[in-house]
One Martini backbone bead per residue (centre of mass of N, CA, C, O) as a GRO file, in nm:
protein
   65
    1MET     BB    1   3.850  -1.692  -6.033
    2PRO     BB    2   3.968  -1.850  -5.780
    3LYS     BB    3   4.113  -2.093  -5.643
    4ILE     BB    4   4.053  -2.383  -5.464
    5LYS     BB    5   4.153  -2.484  -5.162
    6THR     BB    6   4.293  -2.728  -4.985
    7LYS     BB    7   4.262  -2.890  -4.692
    8LYS     BB    8   4.536  -3.034  -4.553
    9ALA     BB    9   4.421  -3.177  -4.305
   10ALA     BB   10   4.209  -3.340  -4.469
   11ALA     BB   11   4.401  -3.476  -4.678
   12LYS     BB   12   4.548  -3.651  -4.449
   13ARG     BB   13   4.267  -3.805  -4.335
   14PHE     BB   14   4.142  -3.840  -4.629
   15LYS     BB   15   3.981  -4.072  -4.872
   16VAL     BB   16   3.875  -4.094  -5.199
   17LEU     BB   17   3.688  -4.313  -5.359
   18ALA     BB   18   3.559  -4.444  -5.648
   19SER     BB   19   3.268  -4.486  -5.502
   20GLY     BB   20   3.262  -4.212  -5.293
   21LEU     BB   21   3.385  -4.288  -5.052
   22ILE     BB   22   3.513  -4.208  -4.720
   23LYS     BB   23   3.814  -4.250  -4.573
   24ARG     BB   24   3.912  -4.342  -4.231
   25GLY     BB   25   4.034  -4.321  -3.926
   26LYS     BB   26   4.072  -4.413  -3.609
   27THR     BB   27   4.040  -4.352  -3.286
   28SER     BB   28   4.222  -4.411  -2.989
   29LYS     BB   29   4.566  -4.476  -3.065
   30ARG     BB   30   4.786  -4.284  -2.905
   31HIS     BB   31   4.678  -4.312  -2.600
   32ILE     BB   32   4.596  -4.494  -2.343
   33LEU     BB   33   4.666  -4.831  -2.390
   34THR     BB   34   4.666  -5.010  -2.126
   35LYS     BB   35   4.335  -5.034  -2.087
   36LYS     BB   36   4.335  -5.169  -2.358
   37SER     BB   37   4.266  -5.412  -2.544
   38ARG     BB   38   4.390  -5.600  -2.794
   39THR     BB   39   4.133  -5.617  -2.961
   40ARG     BB   40   4.073  -5.317  -2.970
   41LYS     BB   41   4.343  -5.227  -3.102
   42ASN     BB   42   4.310  -5.398  -3.361
   43ARG     BB   43   4.047  -5.254  -3.459
   44LEU     BB   44   4.185  -4.963  -3.483
   45LYS     BB   45   4.359  -5.016  -3.741
   46LYS     BB   46   4.117  -4.998  -3.897
   47GLY     BB   47   3.925  -4.864  -4.115
   48THR     BB   48   3.674  -4.628  -4.226
   49TYR     BB   49   3.375  -4.448  -4.273
   50VAL     BB   50   3.205  -4.184  -4.343
   51HIS     BB   51   2.933  -4.047  -4.251
   52PRO     BB   52   2.673  -3.930  -4.437
   53SER     BB   53   2.632  -3.663  -4.257
   54ASN     BB   54   2.963  -3.579  -4.314
   55VAL     BB   55   3.038  -3.561  -4.616
   56GLY     BB   56   2.996  -3.259  -4.685
   57LEU     BB   57   3.223  -3.147  -4.504
   58VAL     BB   58   3.458  -3.298  -4.641
   59VAL     BB   59   3.417  -3.213  -4.938
   60ARG     BB   60   3.462  -2.907  -4.886
   61CYS     BB   61   3.776  -2.963  -4.811
   62LEU     BB   62   3.785  -3.146  -5.103
   63PRO     BB   63   3.768  -3.015  -5.410
   64ASN     BB   64   4.017  -3.203  -5.561
   65GLY     BB   65   3.940  -3.513  -5.436
   0.00000   0.00000   0.00000
């Protein structure tokens, strides 16, 4: 059997924690920032976790992580 390769795009975006949760960054922080309030932009700095319904898809991309 060949080795299963990690999807590098997913490896850069997600981190699997010791608890089994998968951490991700929030979207909408790259451009069109002038119309967003300071409070909203500050909230976007913090990370969040992948929704349980999508965990399977992410784990499949990170076989070694």
